[in-house]
All heavy atoms as a GROMACS GRO file, in nm:
protein
  610
    1MET      N    1   8.432  10.886  -1.005
    1MET     CA    2   8.386  11.019  -1.034
    1MET      C    3   8.377  11.097  -0.903
    1MET      O    4   8.344  11.044  -0.799
    1MET     CB    5   8.249  11.013  -1.104
    1MET     CG    6   8.196  11.149  -1.137
    1MET     SD    7   8.040  11.143  -1.227
    1MET     CE    8   8.103  11.132  -1.392
    2LEU      N    9   8.403  11.224  -0.910
    2LEU     CA   10   8.411  11.308  -0.790
    2LEU      C   11   8.275  11.334  -0.727
    2LEU      O   12   8.263  11.341  -0.606
    2LEU     CB   13   8.477  11.441  -0.827
    2LEU     CG   14   8.527  11.525  -0.711
    2LEU    CD1   15   8.628  11.447  -0.630
    2LEU    CD2   16   8.589  11.652  -0.762
    3GLN      N   17   8.169  11.345  -0.806
    3GLN     CA   18   8.037  11.379  -0.752
    3GLN      C   19   7.956  11.255  -0.716
    3GLN      O   20   7.838  11.265  -0.686
    3GLN     CB   21   7.960  11.462  -0.852
    3GLN     CG   22   8.015  11.601  -0.869
    3GLN     CD   23   7.925  11.686  -0.956
    3GLN    OE1   24   7.825  11.639  -1.008
    3GLN    NE2   25   7.962  11.811  -0.974
    4GLU      N   26   8.014  11.140  -0.718
    4GLU     CA   27   7.940  11.019  -0.687
    4GLU      C   28   7.892  11.021  -0.543
    4GLU      O   29   7.969  11.037  -0.450
    4GLU     CB   30   8.029  10.897  -0.710
    4GLU     CG   31   7.955  10.767  -0.704
    4GLU     CD   32   8.043  10.652  -0.748
    4GLU    OE1   33   8.122  10.673  -0.841
    4GLU    OE2   34   8.033  10.547  -0.688
    5GLY      N   35   7.761  11.011  -0.523
    5GLY     CA   36   7.705  11.012  -0.390
    5GLY      C   37   7.689  11.150  -0.330
    5GLY      O   38   7.660  11.162  -0.211
    6LEU      N   39   7.706  11.254  -0.408
    6LEU     CA   40   7.695  11.391  -0.355
    6LEU      C   41   7.555  11.419  -0.303
    6LEU      O   42   7.539  11.479  -0.196
    6LEU     CB   43   7.733  11.493  -0.463
    6LEU     CG   44   7.726  11.639  -0.423
    6LEU    CD1   45   7.824  11.668  -0.311
    6LEU    CD2   46   7.754  11.728  -0.541
    7PHE      N   47   7.453  11.373  -0.374
    7PHE     CA   48   7.316  11.396  -0.332
    7PHE      C   49   7.288  11.326  -0.198
    7PHE      O   50   7.230  11.385  -0.107
    7PHE     CB   51   7.219  11.346  -0.439
    7PHE     CG   52   7.075  11.369  -0.407
    7PHE    CD1   53   7.021  11.496  -0.407
    7PHE    CD2   54   6.992  11.262  -0.376
    7PHE    CE1   55   6.888  11.518  -0.377
    7PHE    CE2   56   6.859  11.283  -0.346
    7PHE     CZ   57   6.808  11.411  -0.346
    8GLU      N   58   7.333  11.202  -0.187
    8GLU     CA   59   7.311  11.128  -0.063
    8GLU      C   60   7.387  11.191   0.054
    8GLU      O   61   7.335  11.202   0.164
    8GLU     CB   62   7.354  10.982  -0.080
    8GLU     CG   63   7.261  10.900  -0.169
    8GLU     CD   64   7.287  10.922  -0.317
    8GLU    OE1   65   7.393  10.982  -0.352
    8GLU    OE2   66   7.201  10.882  -0.398
    9ARG      N   67   7.509  11.235   0.029
    9ARG     CA   68   7.586  11.301   0.135
    9ARG      C   69   7.522  11.432   0.178
    9ARG      O   70   7.525  11.468   0.295
    9ARG     CB   71   7.731  11.324   0.090
    9ARG     CG   72   7.814  11.197   0.093
    9ARG     CD   73   7.956  11.225   0.058
    9ARG     NE   74   7.962  11.236  -0.089
    9ARG     CZ   75   8.053  11.301  -0.155
    9ARG    NH1   76   8.149  11.366  -0.092
    9ARG    NH2   77   8.053  11.305  -0.287
   10SER      N   78   7.464  11.504   0.082
   10SER     CA   79   7.395  11.629   0.116
   10SER      C   80   7.273  11.602   0.203
   10SER      O   81   7.247  11.675   0.300
   10SER     CB   82   7.353  11.702  -0.011
   10SER     OG   83   7.465  11.741  -0.086
   11LEU      N   84   7.198  11.497   0.170
   11LEU     CA   85   7.081  11.463   0.250
   11LEU      C   86   7.119  11.420   0.391
   11LEU      O   87   7.052  11.456   0.488
   11LEU     CB   88   7.000  11.353   0.180
   11LEU     CG   89   6.929  11.394   0.052
   11LEU    CD1   90   6.858  11.274  -0.010
   11LEU    CD2   91   6.831  11.506   0.076
   12VAL      N   92   7.228  11.345   0.403
   12VAL     CA   93   7.272  11.299   0.534
   12VAL      C   94   7.318  11.418   0.619
   12VAL      O   95   7.298  11.420   0.741
   12VAL     CB   96   7.385  11.194   0.520
   12VAL    CG1   97   7.452  11.166   0.653
   12VAL    CG2   98   7.330  11.066   0.460
   13SER      N   99   7.376  11.518   0.556
   13SER     CA  100   7.426  11.634   0.631
   13SER      C  101   7.314  11.729   0.674
   13SER      O  102   7.342  11.826   0.743
   13SER     CB  103   7.529  11.710   0.548
   13SER     OG  104   7.467  11.773   0.439
   14GLY      N  105   7.190  11.701   0.635
   14GLY     CA  106   7.079  11.783   0.681
   14GLY      C  107   7.022  11.879   0.579
   14GLY      O  108   6.932  11.954   0.609
   15VAL      N  109   7.074  11.877   0.458
   15VAL     CA  110   7.021  11.964   0.353
   15VAL      C  111   6.895  11.898   0.297
   15VAL      O  112   6.895  11.780   0.265
   15VAL     CB  113   7.126  11.984   0.241
   15VAL    CG1  114   7.070  12.071   0.130
   15VAL    CG2  115   7.252  12.044   0.297
   16THR      N  116   6.788  11.975   0.287
   16THR     CA  117   6.663  11.918   0.236
   16THR      C  118   6.662  11.918   0.084
   16THR      O  119   6.740  11.990   0.019
   16THR     CB  120   6.542  11.997   0.288
   16THR    OG1  121   6.548  12.130   0.234
   16THR    CG2  122   6.539  12.002   0.439
   17VAL      N  123   6.572  11.838   0.028
   17VAL     CA  124   6.559  11.832  -0.118
   17VAL      C  125   6.515  11.968  -0.173
   17VAL      O  126   6.561  12.010  -0.279
   17VAL     CB  127   6.458  11.721  -0.157
   17VAL    CG1  128   6.432  11.720  -0.306
   17VAL    CG2  129   6.506  11.585  -0.111
   18THR      N  130   6.430  12.038  -0.100
   18THR     CA  131   6.385  12.172  -0.142
   18THR      C  132   6.502  12.269  -0.151
   18THR      O  133   6.512  12.346  -0.247
   18THR     CB  134   6.279  12.226  -0.044
   18THR    OG1  135   6.174  12.131  -0.032
   18THR    CG2  136   6.224  12.358  -0.090
   19GLU      N  137   6.591  12.264  -0.054
   19GLU     CA  138   6.708  12.353  -0.057
   19GLU      C  139   6.801  12.319  -0.174
   19GLU      O  140   6.855  12.411  -0.237
   19GLU     CB  141   6.784  12.342   0.075
   19GLU     CG  142   6.710  12.400   0.192
   19GLU     CD  143   6.777  12.370   0.326
   19GLU    OE1  144   6.858  12.276   0.335
   19GLU    OE2  145   6.746  12.444   0.420
   20ILE      N  146   6.816  12.192  -0.203
   20ILE     CA  147   6.900  12.152  -0.318
   20ILE      C  148   6.839  12.203  -0.447
   20ILE      O  149   6.908  12.261  -0.532
   20ILE     CB  150   6.918  12.000  -0.320
   20ILE    CG1  151   7.000  11.954  -0.200
   20ILE    CG2  152   6.984  11.954  -0.450
   20ILE    CD1  153   7.008  11.804  -0.182
   21MET      N  154   6.706  12.184  -0.463
   21MET     CA  155   6.640  12.230  -0.586
   21MET      C  156   6.642  12.382  -0.598
   21MET      O  157   6.665  12.435  -0.707
   21MET     CB  158   6.496  12.178  -0.591
   21MET     CG  159   6.483  12.032  -0.625
   21MET     SD  160   6.564  11.988  -0.780
   21MET     CE  161   6.470  12.082  -0.896
   22LEU      N  162   6.618  12.452  -0.488
   22LEU     CA  163   6.625  12.599  -0.493
   22LEU      C  164   6.765  12.647  -0.530
   22LEU      O  165   6.780  12.745  -0.604
   22LEU     CB  166   6.581  12.659  -0.360
   22LEU     CG  167   6.431  12.666  -0.337
   22LEU    CD1  168   6.400  12.719  -0.197
   22LEU    CD2  169   6.364  12.753  -0.441
   23GLY      N  170   6.866  12.581  -0.478
   23GLY     CA  171   7.003  12.616  -0.514
   23GLY      C  172   7.028  12.599  -0.663
   23GLY      O  173   7.090  12.685  -0.728
   24HIS      N  174   6.980  12.489  -0.720
   24HIS     CA  175   6.995  12.466  -0.864
   24HIS      C  176   6.917  12.569  -0.945
   24HIS      O  177   6.969  12.624  -1.043
   24HIS     CB  178   6.946  12.325  -0.901
   24HIS     CG  179   7.044  12.218  -0.874
   24HIS    ND1  180   7.155  12.196  -0.950
   24HIS    CD2  181   7.047  12.124  -0.777
   24HIS    CE1  182   7.223  12.095  -0.902
   24HIS    NE2  183   7.159  12.049  -0.795
   25ILE      N  184   6.793  12.596  -0.905
   25ILE     CA  185   6.708  12.688  -0.981
   25ILE      C  186   6.764  12.830  -0.977
   25ILE      O  187   6.771  12.898  -1.081
   25ILE     CB  188   6.564  12.683  -0.928
   25ILE    CG1  189   6.501  12.549  -0.963
   25ILE    CG2  190   6.481  12.797  -0.983
   25ILE    CD1  191   6.368  12.523  -0.896
   26ILE      N  192   6.807  12.875  -0.860
   26ILE     CA  193   6.861  13.011  -0.849
   26ILE      C  194   6.989  13.025  -0.931
   26ILE      O  195   7.007  13.124  -1.004
   26ILE     CB  196   6.884  13.048  -0.701
   26ILE    CG1  197   6.749  13.065  -0.631
   26ILE    CG2  198   6.967  13.175  -0.687
   26ILE    CD1  199   6.759  13.076  -0.480
   27THR      N  200   7.076  12.926  -0.923
   27THR     CA  201   7.201  12.930  -1.000
   27THR      C  202   7.173  12.931  -1.149
   27THR      O  203   7.230  13.012  -1.224
   27THR     CB  204   7.289  12.810  -0.964
   27THR    OG1  205   7.312  12.809  -0.824
   27THR    CG2  206   7.421  12.814  -1.038
   28GLN      N  207   7.084  12.843  -1.194
   28GLN     CA  208   7.051  12.837  -1.337
   28GLN      C  209   6.986  12.968  -1.384
   28GLN      O  210   7.012  13.013  -1.495
   28GLN     CB  211   6.958  12.719  -1.364
   28GLN     CG  212   7.024  12.585  -1.351
   28GLN     CD  213   7.125  12.559  -1.460
   28GLN    OE1  214   7.112  12.609  -1.572
   28GLN    NE2  215   7.226  12.482  -1.428
   29PHE      N  216   6.900  13.028  -1.300
   29PHE     CA  217   6.834  13.152  -1.340
   29PHE      C  218   6.934  13.267  -1.350
   29PHE      O  219   6.922  13.351  -1.440
   29PHE     CB  220   6.721  13.188  -1.244
   29PHE     CG  221   6.636  13.299  -1.294
   29PHE    CD1  222   6.541  13.276  -1.393
   29PHE    CD2  223   6.651  13.427  -1.247
   29PHE    CE1  224   6.462  13.378  -1.442
   29PHE    CE2  225   6.574  13.531  -1.295
   29PHE     CZ  226   6.479  13.506  -1.393
   30LEU      N  227   7.032  13.272  -1.260
   30LEU     CA  228   7.134  13.377  -1.270
   30LEU      C  229   7.216  13.361  -1.398
   30LEU      O  230   7.246  13.460  -1.466
   30LEU     CB  231   7.224  13.374  -1.147
   30LEU     CG  232   7.158  13.421  -1.017
   30LEU    CD1  233   7.254  13.401  -0.899
   30LEU    CD2  234   7.115  13.565  -1.028
   31ILE      N  235   7.251  13.238  -1.432
   31ILE     CA  236   7.324  13.213  -1.557
   31ILE      C  237   7.237  13.252  -1.676
   31ILE      O  238   7.285  13.313  -1.772
   31ILE     CB  239   7.368  13.066  -1.564
   31ILE    CG1  240   7.475  13.039  -1.458
   31ILE    CG2  241   7.419  13.030  -1.703
   31ILE    CD1  242   7.509  12.894  -1.440
   32LEU      N  243   7.108  13.220  -1.668
   32LEU     CA  244   7.014  13.255  -1.775
   32LEU      C  245   7.004  13.407  -1.792
   32LEU      O  246   7.001  13.457  -1.905
   32LEU     CB  247   6.876  13.196  -1.743
   32LEU     CG  248   6.762  13.234  -1.836
   32LEU    CD1  249   6.785  13.174  -1.974
   32LEU    CD2  250   6.631  13.186  -1.778
   33ALA      N  251   7.002  13.480  -1.682
   33ALA     CA  252   6.994  13.627  -1.690
   33ALA      C  253   7.119  13.685  -1.757
   33ALA      O  254   7.109  13.777  -1.839
   33ALA     CB  255   6.976  13.685  -1.551
   34VAL      N  256   7.235  13.630  -1.724
   34VAL     CA  257   7.359  13.678  -1.788
   34VAL      C  258   7.358  13.644  -1.937
   34VAL      O  259   7.393  13.729  -2.021
   34VAL     CB  260   7.483  13.616  -1.718
   34VAL    CG1  261   7.609  13.642  -1.797
   34VAL    CG2  262   7.495  13.668  -1.576
   35GLN      N  263   7.315  13.524  -1.973
   35GLN     CA  264   7.309  13.486  -2.114
   35GLN      C  265   7.211  13.574  -2.191
   35GLN      O  266   7.239  13.614  -2.305
   35GLN     CB  267   7.268  13.340  -2.128
   35GLN     CG  268   7.375  13.243  -2.088
   35GLN     CD  269   7.328  13.099  -2.096
   35GLN    OE1  270   7.208  13.072  -2.091
   35GLN    NE2  271   7.422  13.008  -2.107
   36THR      N  272   7.098  13.607  -2.130
   36THR     CA  273   7.000  13.693  -2.195
   36THR      C  274   7.057  13.833  -2.216
   36THR      O  275   7.039  13.893  -2.323
   36THR     CB  276   6.871  13.701  -2.110
   36THR    OG1  277   6.818  13.570  -2.096
   36THR    CG2  278   6.769  13.792  -2.173
   37THR      N  279   7.127  13.884  -2.117
   37THR     CA  280   7.189  14.015  -2.129
   37THR      C  281   7.291  14.018  -2.242
   37THR      O  282   7.291  14.110  -2.326
   37THR     CB  283   7.256  14.055  -1.996
   37THR    OG1  284   7.160  14.052  -1.892
   37THR    CG2  285   7.318  14.193  -2.006
   38VAL      N  286   7.376  13.917  -2.248
   38VAL     CA  287   7.478  13.910  -2.355
   38VAL      C  288   7.410  13.899  -2.492
   38VAL      O  289   7.449  13.966  -2.588
   38VAL     CB  290   7.574  13.792  -2.330
   38VAL    CG1  291   7.663  13.767  -2.450
   38VAL    CG2  292   7.658  13.817  -2.207
   39LEU      N  293   7.306  13.817  -2.501
   39LEU     CA  294   7.234  13.800  -2.626
   39LEU      C  295   7.175  13.932  -2.675
   39LEU      O  296   7.190  13.970  -2.793
   39LEU     CB  297   7.122  13.697  -2.609
   39LEU     CG  298   7.028  13.681  -2.727
   39LEU    CD1  299   7.095  13.600  -2.837
   39LEU    CD2  300   6.899  13.618  -2.683
   40LEU      N  301   7.110  14.005  -2.586
   40LEU     CA  302   7.046  14.131  -2.627
   40LEU      C  303   7.147  14.240  -2.658
   40LEU      O  304   7.126  14.321  -2.748
   40LEU     CB  305   6.948  14.176  -2.519
   40LEU     CG  306   6.826  14.084  -2.501
   40LEU    CD1  307   6.740  14.132  -2.386
   40LEU    CD2  308   6.747  14.073  -2.628
   41VAL      N  309   7.258  14.242  -2.585
   41VAL     CA  310   7.365  14.340  -2.616
   41VAL      C  311   7.419  14.314  -2.756
   41VAL      O  312   7.436  14.407  -2.836
   41VAL     CB  313   7.476  14.335  -2.509
   41VAL    CG1  314   7.601  14.405  -2.557
   41VAL    CG2  315   7.427  14.397  -2.379
   42PHE      N  316   7.446  14.188  -2.787
   42PHE     CA  317   7.499  14.156  -2.920
   42PHE      C  318   7.395  14.184  -3.028
   42PHE      O  319   7.428  14.234  -3.135
   42PHE     CB  320   7.544  14.010  -2.927
   42PHE     CG  321   7.689  13.992  -2.895
   42PHE    CD1  322   7.731  13.985  -2.763
   42PHE    CD2  323   7.783  13.985  -2.994
   42PHE    CE1  324   7.863  13.970  -2.732
   42PHE    CE2  325   7.917  13.970  -2.965
   42PHE     CZ  326   7.958  13.963  -2.833
   43THR      N  327   7.269  14.154  -2.999
   43THR     CA  328   7.165  14.174  -3.100
   43THR      C  329   7.147  14.321  -3.135
   43THR      O  330   7.145  14.357  -3.253
   43THR     CB  331   7.031  14.117  -3.049
   43THR    OG1  332   7.047  13.977  -3.025
   43THR    CG2  333   6.921  14.137  -3.151
   44PHE      N  334   7.137  14.406  -3.035
   44PHE     CA  335   7.101  14.544  -3.061
   44PHE      C  336   7.220  14.638  -3.073
   44PHE      O  337   7.215  14.735  -3.148
   44PHE     CB  338   7.005  14.596  -2.953
   44PHE     CG  339   6.874  14.523  -2.954
   44PHE    CD1  340   6.832  14.454  -2.843
   44PHE    CD2  341   6.794  14.523  -3.067
   44PHE    CE1  342   6.710  14.387  -2.844
   44PHE    CE2  343   6.674  14.456  -3.069
   44PHE     CZ  344   6.631  14.387  -2.958
   45ILE      N  345   7.328  14.613  -3.001
   45ILE     CA  346   7.441  14.706  -3.002
   45ILE      C  347   7.548  14.662  -3.102
   45ILE      O  348   7.589  14.739  -3.189
   45ILE     CB  349   7.499  14.722  -2.860
   45ILE    CG1  350   7.394  14.786  -2.769
   45ILE    CG2  351   7.627  14.804  -2.864
   45ILE    CD1  352   7.434  14.795  -2.625
   46VAL      N  353   7.591  14.537  -3.092
   46VAL     CA  354   7.701  14.492  -3.178
   46VAL      C  355   7.655  14.476  -3.322
   46VAL      O  356   7.719  14.524  -3.416
   46VAL     CB  357   7.761  14.360  -3.124
   46VAL    CG1  358   7.866  14.304  -3.219
   46VAL    CG2  359   7.820  14.381  -2.985
   47PHE      N  360   7.540  14.407  -3.343
   47PHE     CA  361   7.492  14.384  -3.479
   47PHE      C  362   7.408  14.498  -3.532
   47PHE      O  363   7.378  14.503  -3.652
   47PHE     CB  364   7.413  14.253  -3.487
   47PHE     CG  365   7.497  14.131  -3.460
   47PHE    CD1  366   7.451  14.033  -3.374
   47PHE    CD2  367   7.622  14.114  -3.519
   47PHE    CE1  368   7.527  13.921  -3.348
   47PHE    CE2  369   7.698  14.004  -3.493
   47PHE     CZ  370   7.651  13.906  -3.408
   48GLY      N  371   7.367  14.590  -3.447
   48GLY     CA  372   7.296  14.709  -3.490
   48GLY      C  373   7.153  14.686  -3.537
   48GLY      O  374   7.100  14.766  -3.613
   49LEU      N  375   7.090  14.579  -3.493
   49LEU     CA  376   6.951  14.556  -3.531
   49LEU      C  377   6.861  14.650  -3.452
   49LEU      O  378   6.891  14.688  -3.340
   49LEU     CB  379   6.912  14.411  -3.503
   49LEU     CG  380   6.990  14.306  -3.581
   49LEU    CD1  381   6.948  14.167  -3.537
   49LEU    CD2  382   6.969  14.322  -3.730
   50TYR      N  383   6.750  14.688  -3.511
   50TYR     CA  384   6.658  14.778  -3.442
   50TYR      C  385   6.535  14.700  -3.397
   50TYR      O  386   6.504  14.593  -3.448
   50TYR     CB  387   6.619  14.895  -3.530
   50TYR     CG  388   6.535  14.857  -3.649
   50TYR    CD1  389   6.397  14.861  -3.643
   50TYR    CD2  390   6.595  14.817  -3.768
   50TYR    CE1  391   6.320  14.824  -3.750
   50TYR    CE2  392   6.518  14.781  -3.877
   50TYR     CZ  393   6.382  14.784  -3.868
   50TYR     OH  394   6.306  14.749  -3.974
   51ASN      N  395   6.465  14.757  -3.302
   51ASN     CA  396   6.347  14.694  -3.245
   51ASN      C  397   6.227  14.783  -3.271
   51ASN      O  398   6.226  14.900  -3.236
   51ASN     CB  399   6.369  14.675  -3.094
   51ASN     CG  400   6.248  14.622  -3.024
   51ASN    OD1  401   6.166  14.556  -3.084
   51ASN    ND2  402   6.235  14.652  -2.897
   52ALA      N  403   6.123  14.726  -3.331
   52ALA     CA  404   6.004  14.803  -3.360
   52ALA      C  405   5.900  14.792  -3.248
   52ALA      O  406   5.803  14.866  -3.247
   52ALA     CB  407   5.941  14.756  -3.491
   53GLY      N  408   5.923  14.701  -3.153
   53GLY     CA  409   5.827  14.679  -3.044
   53GLY      C  410   5.887  14.715  -2.910
   53GLY      O  411   5.982  14.791  -2.899
   54SER      N  412   5.832  14.655  -2.808
   54SER     CA  413   5.875  14.682  -2.671
   54SER      C  414   5.995  14.594  -2.634
   54SER      O  415   5.994  14.473  -2.654
   54SER     CB  416   5.760  14.653  -2.575
   54SER     OG  417   5.803  14.657  -2.442
   55ILE      N  418   6.098  14.656  -2.578
   55ILE     CA  419   6.215  14.581  -2.534
   55ILE      C  420   6.178  14.493  -2.414
   55ILE      O  421   6.236  14.386  -2.395
   55ILE     CB  422   6.333  14.675  -2.503
   55ILE    CG1  423   6.462  14.596  -2.480
   55ILE    CG2  424   6.305  14.760  -2.381
   55ILE    CD1  425   6.520  14.537  -2.602
   56PHE      N  426   6.081  14.537  -2.335
   56PHE     CA  427   6.035  14.459  -2.221
   56PHE      C  428   5.979  14.324  -2.266
   56PHE      O  429   6.006  14.221  -2.205
   56PHE     CB  430   5.930  14.537  -2.142
   56PHE     CG  431   5.869  14.457  -2.030
   56PHE    CD1  432   5.941  14.433  -1.914
   56PHE    CD2  433   5.741  14.405  -2.042
   56PHE    CE1  434   5.886  14.358  -1.812
   56PHE    CE2  435   5.686  14.331  -1.939
   56PHE     CZ  436   5.758  14.306  -1.824
   57ILE      N  437   5.901  14.323  -2.375
   57ILE     CA  438   5.844  14.199  -2.427
   57ILE      C  439   5.954  14.106  -2.476
   57ILE      O  440   5.948  13.985  -2.455
   57ILE     CB  441   5.742  14.229  -2.540
   57ILE    CG1  442   5.626  14.312  -2.487
   57ILE    CG2  443   5.693  14.101  -2.605
   57ILE    CD1  444   5.539  14.240  -2.387
   58ILE      N  445   6.055  14.162  -2.540
   58ILE     CA  446   6.167  14.079  -2.589
   58ILE      C  447   6.240  14.016  -2.472
   58ILE      O  448   6.270  13.896  -2.474
   58ILE     CB  449   6.262  14.165  -2.674
   58ILE    CG1  450   6.193  14.207  -2.803
   58ILE    CG2  451   6.389  14.087  -2.706
   58ILE    CD1  452   6.272  14.302  -2.886
   59ILE      N  453   6.268  14.093  -2.368
   59ILE     CA  454   6.336  14.040  -2.250
   59ILE      C  455   6.250  13.933  -2.183
   59ILE      O  456   6.298  13.825  -2.147
   59ILE     CB  457   6.372  14.153  -2.152
   59ILE    CG1  458   6.477  14.244  -2.214
   59ILE    CG2  459   6.420  14.097  -2.019
   59ILE    CD1  460   6.502  14.372  -2.135
   60LEU      N  461   6.120  13.961  -2.169
   60LEU     CA  462   6.029  13.867  -2.105
   60LEU      C  463   6.022  13.736  -2.181
   60LEU      O  464   6.034  13.627  -2.122
   60LEU     CB  465   5.890  13.929  -2.093
   60LEU     CG  466   5.784  13.843  -2.027
   60LEU    CD1  467   5.815  13.826  -1.879
   60LEU    CD2  468   5.647  13.905  -2.046
   61PHE      N  469   6.004  13.741  -2.313
   61PHE     CA  470   5.995  13.619  -2.392
   61PHE      C  471   6.126  13.541  -2.391
   61PHE      O  472   6.126  13.419  -2.389
   61PHE     CB  473   5.953  13.650  -2.535
   61PHE     CG  474   5.806  13.677  -2.551
   61PHE    CD1  475   5.756  13.724  -2.670
   61PHE    CD2  476   5.717  13.656  -2.448
   61PHE    CE1  477   5.620  13.750  -2.686
   61PHE    CE2  478   5.582  13.681  -2.461
   61PHE     CZ  479   5.533  13.728  -2.581
   62THR      N  480   6.239  13.611  -2.393
   62THR     CA  481   6.368  13.544  -2.388
   62THR      C  482   6.387  13.473  -2.255
   62THR      O  483   6.434  13.358  -2.251
   62THR     CB  484   6.482  13.645  -2.411
   62THR    OG1  485   6.458  13.716  -2.532
   62THR    CG2  486   6.616  13.576  -2.420
   63LEU      N  487   6.349  13.537  -2.146
   63LEU     CA  488   6.358  13.474  -2.014
   63LEU      C  489   6.262  13.356  -2.002
   63LEU      O  490   6.298  13.251  -1.945
   63LEU     CB  491   6.333  13.575  -1.903
   63LEU     CG  492   6.444  13.676  -1.879
   63LEU    CD1  493   6.400  13.778  -1.775
   63LEU    CD2  494   6.572  13.607  -1.836
   64ILE      N  495   6.141  13.369  -2.054
   64ILE     CA  496   6.045  13.258  -2.049
   64ILE      C  497   6.098  13.139  -2.128
   64ILE      O  498   6.089  13.024  -2.083
   64ILE     CB  499   5.907  13.303  -2.101
   64ILE    CG1  500   5.841  13.396  -2.000
   64ILE    CG2  501   5.818  13.182  -2.130
   64ILE    CD1  502   5.712  13.458  -2.049
   65LEU      N  503   6.154  13.164  -2.245
   65LEU     CA  504   6.212  13.057  -2.325
   65LEU      C  505   6.326  12.988  -2.250
   65LEU      O  506   6.337  12.865  -2.249
   65LEU     CB  507   6.262  13.111  -2.459
   65LEU     CG  508   6.325  13.010  -2.554
   65LEU    CD1  509   6.221  12.909  -2.599
   65LEU    CD2  510   6.387  13.080  -2.672
   66GLY      N  511   6.409  13.065  -2.183
   66GLY     CA  512   6.518  13.007  -2.105
   66GLY      C  513   6.469  12.926  -1.987
   66GLY      O  514   6.522  12.819  -1.957
   67VAL      N  515   6.364  12.973  -1.920
   67VAL     CA  516   6.308  12.899  -1.807
   67VAL      C  517   6.247  12.768  -1.855
   67VAL      O  518   6.259  12.664  -1.789
   67VAL     CB  519   6.205  12.985  -1.731
   67VAL    CG1  520   6.125  12.902  -1.632
   67VAL    CG2  521   6.275  13.098  -1.658
   68MET      N  522   6.181  12.770  -1.971
   68MET     CA  523   6.126  12.646  -2.026
   68MET      C  524   6.237  12.547  -2.058
   68MET      O  525   6.224  12.427  -2.031
   68MET     CB  526   6.043  12.675  -2.151
   68MET     CG  527   5.913  12.744  -2.120
   68MET     SD  528   5.797  12.767  -2.258
   68MET     CE  529   5.896  12.781  -2.401
   69GLY      N  530   6.347  12.595  -2.113
   69GLY     CA  531   6.461  12.507  -2.139
   69GLY      C  532   6.521  12.453  -2.010
   69GLY      O  533   6.562  12.336  -2.003
   70MET      N  534   6.527  12.538  -1.907
   70MET     CA  535   6.578  12.494  -1.777
   70MET      C  536   6.489  12.384  -1.719
   70MET      O  537   6.537  12.283  -1.668
   70MET     CB  538   6.585  12.613  -1.682
   70MET     CG  539   6.640  12.582  -1.546
   70MET     SD  540   6.659  12.727  -1.442
   70MET     CE  541   6.491  12.782  -1.423
   71CYS      N  542   6.357  12.402  -1.729
   71CYS     CA  543   6.264  12.300  -1.678
   71CYS      C  544   6.277  12.170  -1.756
   71CYS      O  545   6.274  12.062  -1.695
   71CYS     CB  546   6.120  12.352  -1.687
   71CYS     SG  547   6.085  12.486  -1.574
   72LEU      N  548   6.294  12.178  -1.886
   72LEU     CA  549   6.315  12.059  -1.966
   72LEU      C  550   6.443  11.987  -1.924
   72LEU      O  551   6.445  11.864  -1.913
   72LEU     CB  552   6.319  12.093  -2.114
   72LEU     CG  553   6.343  11.977  -2.209
   72LEU    CD1  554   6.228  11.876  -2.200
   72LEU    CD2  555   6.360  12.028  -2.352
   73GLY      N  556   6.547  12.062  -1.896
   73GLY     CA  557   6.671  12.003  -1.849
   73GLY      C  558   6.655  11.933  -1.715
   73GLY      O  559   6.709  11.824  -1.693
   74PHE      N  560   6.577  11.994  -1.624
   74PHE     CA  561   6.551  11.929  -1.496
   74PHE      C  562   6.471  11.801  -1.513
   74PHE      O  563   6.496  11.701  -1.446
   74PHE     CB  564   6.477  12.024  -1.400
   74PHE     CG  565   6.562  12.128  -1.339
   74PHE    CD1  566   6.514  12.257  -1.320
   74PHE    CD2  567   6.691  12.101  -1.299
   74PHE    CE1  568   6.593  12.355  -1.262
   74PHE    CE2  569   6.772  12.199  -1.241
   74PHE     CZ  570   6.723  12.325  -1.223
   75VAL      N  571   6.373  11.801  -1.605
   75VAL     CA  572   6.293  11.680  -1.628
   75VAL      C  573   6.381  11.568  -1.686
   75VAL      O  574   6.374  11.454  -1.643
   75VAL     CB  575   6.175  11.711  -1.723
   75VAL    CG1  576   6.108  11.584  -1.773
   75VAL    CG2  577   6.073  11.798  -1.652
   76ILE      N  578   6.465  11.603  -1.780
   76ILE     CA  579   6.553  11.502  -1.841
   76ILE      C  580   6.652  11.449  -1.738
   76ILE      O  581   6.678  11.328  -1.732
   76ILE     CB  582   6.624  11.561  -1.965
   76ILE    CG1  583   6.524  11.585  -2.076
   76ILE    CG2  584   6.737  11.470  -2.011
   76ILE    CD1  585   6.579  11.661  -2.194
   77SER      N  586   6.708  11.537  -1.656
   77SER     CA  587   6.809  11.491  -1.561
   77SER      C  588   6.750  11.414  -1.444
   77SER      O  589   6.820  11.338  -1.378
   77SER     CB  590   6.889  11.610  -1.507
   77SER     OG  591   6.808  11.691  -1.423
   78SER      N  592   6.621  11.430  -1.419
   78SER     CA  593   6.560  11.357  -1.307
   78SER      C  594   6.519  11.216  -1.346
   78SER      O  595   6.496  11.134  -1.259
   78SER     CB  596   6.438  11.433  -1.254
   78SER     OG  597   6.336  11.433  -1.350
   79GLY      N  598   6.509  11.188  -1.474
   79GLY     CA  599   6.473  11.053  -1.519
   79GLY      C  600   6.590  10.957  -1.504
   79GLY      O  601   6.706  10.994  -1.514
   80LYS      N  602   6.556  10.833  -1.472
   80LYS     CA  603   6.664  10.734  -1.453
   80LYS      C  604   6.652  10.621  -1.549
   80LYS      O  605   6.564  10.563  -1.581
   80LYS     CB  606   6.662  10.682  -1.311
   80LYS     CG  607   6.704  10.787  -1.212
   80LYS     CD  608   6.716  10.728  -1.074
   80LYS     CE  609   6.763  10.839  -0.981
   80LYS     NZ  610   6.793  10.794  -0.850
   0.00000   0.00000   0.00000
């Protein structure tokens, strides 16, 4: 496999565990933001659904749900 030993090689090259985790978190959050944007565009513009409440609350709850899923993925992937 191509990624075999990638973590160990990164540590040997001087990259800290914090930098590796921040890189993963920032990348996942950017992907999450794009997915949330696409979801809301399709919900309100393409399908024509209306919103009776605050759009800010919808965006916030969608992002929180995505962050919780991201954290669950990190917990599952860290187990051996």
